N, C-alpha and C positions, 0 to 999 in steps of 0.2 A: 504494500500500500504506500502511495506517495505521501510526502509530508502534507501537501495540500489536502489530500483526502483525509488524513488523520486530523488536521485542524478542523476541517468542516464537519467531520463526524462528531468531534467534541461538542461544538456549539449546537449542531442540529439535534444531538442527543439530549440537550437541555431544553429544547423547544425554543431556542432563541433565533432572531432574524439575522444574527451575525455577532461580531465583536466590536467593542469600542475600546481602543488602545490609546491611553492618554500620554504615553511616553515612548514616542518614536522620533528618530532624528533625520531631518532633512535640512540641509544647509548648503551654502555655495560650495561648489565642487572643490575649490582649492582649500577651503576651510575643512571640509570633510576629510580630504586627503591628509591634512595635518593631524587630524584626530586619529585616523587609521595608522599613521606613522608612529604616533605615541603608543598605541596598543601593540604595534609590530615590534617596538623596542623592548617590550616586556618579554623576558625570557628566563628560563630556569638555568642555573640556580641563582643567578644574580638577584633577580626580583622575586624568585620563588613561585612564579606562575607564568604560563604561556596563555596568550589571549588571541587566538586566530579569529579573524572577522568572518563569520559564517556567510554573510550576505554582501560580499564585496562585488557590487555590480553597478551598472550605470543607473542613474536616477529613474529613468522610465521603467527599467526592469524591476527596481525595488517597489515602485508604486504598483506596478502590475501584479507583483507577487502578493502584496498586502490585499489587493482586491481579490485575487484568487483565493486567499485564505478566508475571505469573507469578513474582512475588517471594514465595518461600515463607516467609521470615522477614526482618524488618527491625527497626530500632531507633527509639527516641524520644530522639535526642540532644538534651539540654537542659542548661543550665549557668547558674550564678549569676554575677553580677558584683559582689556585695557580701555581707557577712555577713548571716545570718538568712534567707537566701533558699533554701538548699539543701533544708531540711526541707520547705518548702512545695512546691517543685518535685517532690520525691520522692513526696509524697502525690498530686499530680496524675498523675505517671507511673505509680504503682501502680494508680490507677483506670483509666487509659488501657489498661494491659496487661490488666486484668480484662475490659474490654469489647472488646479487640482481641487475640484469642488468638494471631494470627500475628506480633504485635509482641513482640520479646524484652523482657521487663521491664527497663527502663532506669532508672538512678538517677544522681545527680551528687553533688558534694562541694565544699567550700570550706575553706581553712585558717582555722579559727576555734575558740575554745574549744568543746568538745563535738563536734568533727568526728568523732572515733572513734565516739561513741555514735550520731550521725546515720547514719553509714555502716553500723554494725552493725545498726541497726534496719532499714535498707533491705535488707541481705543476708538478715536473718531473715524479712523479708516476701516474699522470693523474687526479689530483683533478680538478673539474670543478666549484666548488663553495666553499667559506669559510664562517664560522660563527664566529662572534665576539660578545661577550656579555659584554658590558661595565658595566652594573649594577652588574651582578654576579661576574665578574672578578675584579671589583672595580679598574679599571685602566683608565688612560687618553688615549684616542685613539691618541692624539697628542704627546704621549710619544716619546722621541727621539729614543728609542729602536725599535719602530714600523715604523719609517720614511722609512728605506730601505725596509721594508715589503710592505708598501703601494706602493712604487715605483715599486717594483717587480710585484705586482699584477696588477698595472695599465699597465705596459709594457706587461704583459702576457695576459691582457684582461680577467682575471678571476674575476667574481663578488664576493663580500663579503656582506653577509646579516648581518647587524649590529643592535643589540638591543641597541639603543642609546638614545631613548626618556626616559623621567622621570617617566613613568608609568610602572607597577601599583604602584611602589614606587620609589622615586628619589634616586639616588646615588650621590656620590661626583663628578663624572665626566659625569653624564648624561646631556642631553639637547643639543641644536643645537650649542652652542659655540665651544666645542672641535672638533666637526665634521667639522664645518666651517673652523677651522684652518688646519685640515687635507686636506680638499678639496682645500684650497688656495695654498697648496704646491703640491697637486697631483690632478689637475682638471680632469684628464682622468680616475681616479679611478671609476670602475663600482660598486658604492656603492648602496646597496639595503637597505633602511631604514625600519626596521621591525616595524610592527604595525602602519604604517603611521606616526611614530614618536610620538605616544600617550604619553602625552596629548598635546605636542607642535606641533600640526598638521600644523598650518599655517607657523610656522618658517621653518619646514622641507619642506613644499611645496615650500617655497621661495628658498631653496637650489636646489630643483629639477628644478625650473624655471631658475636658474642661471647656473647650470651645466648640460650639456646635457647627461652625463652618470649616473646621479643620478636617482635611481628608488625607488619606494615605494611599500611595500607589505601590503596587506589588513588585516593581521592576527588579528582576534577578533574584529576589528573595524566594526561599524554599527550593530553588533548583540545586542540583548536586554541586554545580560550580559555585553558586552563591554561598552555599553552606561551608565551603572551604574558607571564605572570608570570615563569616560570622553567622552561625546557625541561629535561627529564630528560636527563642526559648519556648519550649512546649508549655511551660506554666502560663504563658501569656496568651495562648490560643483562645481561651474563653473570653478574654478582653477584646481580642481581634474579632471574634464572632459577634460580640455585643455592639461593636461599631460597624457592623457589616454593611449598613446603608451608606457608609462613607469610605469604603475601600474600593479602589479603582484599579482595573487592569492596566499595568504598564509592562513593557518588555525590553526596551532599549534597542529594538530593531533599528538599523541593521547591525549595530555594533556589539553583537553577542557572540560568544565562542561556542554556541550550541544551537540546535534547531529551535525555531520559534515554538513548536508544539511542546517543548519541555517545560516552558513556563506554565502552560495550561494544565499539563498533567501534574505538575508540582502542586498547583492549587487544589486539584482534585484529590490528591493524596492526603491533604490535611483532614479530610473527613468531616468538614463542617456543613455538609449537606448541599443538595441541589439548589435550594433556594438561595443560599449564600453565594454559590457559584454563579447563578444567573444574575444576581445583583452585581457582583464584582465584575464579571466579564462583559456585561452589557448595560443592565438597567440603571445602575448608579451613574455611569457616564452619560447615558442617553438623557437622564433626568437633569443632570448638571448643565448640559449643553443644549437642552431643549430640542433633542432629535425626535423625529416622528417616525 
């Protein structure tokens, strides 16, 4: 059985119309190549792990594959690592969304003078989700330059997927502390914690329990590969089940070192029930983004 058939059998068996994946990467080709070069440089034993890119293909092929899998909606997670880059990335992402209607129009941000205006322009142009990467950007999400940005996004109800956990490698501003400070000031911010906050899973679960607009995405967690970094504690599974209406499917496609279907099967192995799986793999994302 092909991987496409395996993926489709998974969601068809749950009675779903397809999948909603909130954590997929599309970006300008030269930027994506740099990302792939970073993963290519990881090798054992120096870094302790090898990270082959499973879906190293042209953009059109990657879009076609997600559609073949039955992914109804996906994102173009992209992020700057320096000032002056966010506006350019947002222009590219807006064009990608125009020519790829099943991609949720994605934008990004950076703490720099003019950040609020940059984000406002993206929202006014139709951005439906933002990406923030605290580790790569090496910034504090509680930076005062971002305070009006979080307020704007909270008021607009536009979600932001934030890589804020300290895995796979910690940064100066990763971890739950800076995020907690943001949420204390902006409790209505629709924050989606990428990778379930790996490895600080329970701390980020605590934020989801405290703030009703905080969500968690499943990217790479529970897979055999992800468990090599930081296995999710079994004792926390009841808490994950309890916030099941705010857990979203994420995969990191195409930058994953294993087949797409492994993320789905890893979620199934948790044994949290078909209702939980349906919500995570489709219904929660469809509700968040108003998909019909």
